[in-house]
N, C-alpha and C positions, 0 to 999 in steps of 0.2 A: 897797526894796520897804517900804512902809508897810501898817500894820494898818488896817482900816477897820471901823466901827462898823455894817455893811451892812444889820442888821436891828433896827432900836430897839426893837419891841414885843416880840419875841422874846429878844433878847440882855436886855432889862430886866428882864422876866419872870424868865428864868433866873437873872440875877444876885441878884434878889430872893430867889427861893425857896430859893438855897443859902445867903446870908445868913440866912434865917429859922431854916433846919436848922442851923445854926453857932451862932446867937446866942440863941435862945430856948429855955427850958426846957420841959418837956411842959405845965405848968401853964398858962404863956402862950400855948402853941402851943393849946391845947383853947379857952381865953379869947377869943384874937383870930383864930387861922388855923383854925377849924372852922365849918362851915357852922351857920346855927341850926335846931335840933332843932326849933322851934316858931316861931309868928309871935308877935312882941313888938313891934309897932311903936313903942311909947313908949320902948324900951331903944337909945340910939345904937349902941351896938354890933351891933345887929341888922343895920344898915344896912352897916356896913362889913364883917361877917362874910358878907353874902350876895356879895361878891367877894374879901376876903382868904383865904377857905380856899382858895383855889387854889394860893396860895404855900405853904401848909404841907403838910409830907409826914412820913409816920410814920419814915422812916428812910432811910439813903443808898440802898439797893436801890430803894425807891418812887420816890425823887426821879430816881434815873439812867435808871431804866424809862421815867419820863414824858419826861426832858429828852431822851432819845436820839430819841423819836418827834418831839416839839416841834421839837429842834434840826435835825432833818433834814428835816422838812417846813416847817415854818412860814415860814424866810426866803424861799423860793420863794412861797410865797402871798402873805407880805407885798410880794414884789416884783412881783406879778401883780395884787393887790387895793389895794396902798398900805397905809401903816403906821394911818391913819386907820381905813379900814372893815376890817382886821383886828382894832385895839383893839376896835371895835364889836361886830365877831362874840364875841371874847373876853368882853367884859362882859355881853353879851346871852346868851351860852351859860353863863357862870357864875351870873347872877342867875337865869336860867330853870332851871337845873338847881336851885339851891338852893331856891328856892318851891317848884317841884313837890316838891323831895324832903321838906319842912316840911311841907307838905301831906297828903303821901300816907304818910310815915313818921315814927317818932319818934327818928331816929337821926341823927347830924351827918355832915357829908361832909368829906374833908380830901384836898388833892391836886389835881393838874392832870390826872387821867386824862379825865375829861370834855371838857378843852380838846383833848388828844391825840388822841382819837377825833372830834371836832369836826374837826380838821385833816387829819385822815386821810381821812373822806368827803368833806370839801370838794376836797381836792385832787384826787379822782377826776373834779372837773368841770373841771379845767382846761383841756381840748379838746373843750368841748362844743359842737355845732353844730347850727343849725336842724332842729328834728324828730328829732334824733338822742340816744340815750341811750347814753354810751359803755359798751362790755362791760367795761371794767375796774370802772366804778362798781357794776354789777350783781353780777360776781365779789365785789368787796370788801365789798360791803353785805349778800350771802349769808354770805359768811365770817364779817364781823364780828356779825351777829345771831344768827348759828347759834352761834357760839363764846361769846357773852354770854349766850344761852338755857341753854346747856351749862353754864356754869360758874356759875348761878344754882342748878342742883343740888349745889354743894361747899358746905360750911359752912365760910366764912371771913370775913374781915373786907373784902372787897374788896366795893365797891358797884358791881355790874354795872348797875346803875339809871343812876349817871351816865355809863358809857360809853355806855349806850344813848341816854340824853338828849341828850350832846355828839354823839353820831352823827347822830342824827336831825336836831339843830339846825345842823351843818355842813351835812348834803345839804339841807336845805332851805332854807339861806341860800345854797349854790351853785346849786340852782335855779332861786331868784328872782334872784339877782344876773346870772345868765346871760340872763335876758330870756327865756325860754323858756316 
């Protein structure tokens, strides 16, 4: 039996995220692996950080929580949509979430939670058929949105905004890609 690199986008993201947490100090993590807090189109790092923040995490618990979801759901979606389309969706979700966050808030994002929630809602579109909305999608959406709205009432360092943005982008992508 041989080991297969079966999900290049998801596995590469996971390995990069683990390496970032192992090798980067908090100063470098903040400089290179957190989303921009404001628009700075003349700064070349602005463009890098629109995507790189999804590889930075606040600690092992944060990373493991995201990777459990991403490694569970991601390979199935990569097989269904293909590596190119899934990479496109990850990049669109990362950039859109970072841009919206910089426009609406004055704080930075860190971590792949938006990607995890994008994958969760995208996965509920796996068996969509003409003129049908899967009940699983409705249940997941209600639970997801409800829990994130309730979570906004707590004072913590978690960006429910990135969760919601990732989820909505994933749902939208699933709807558009399904051709319905």
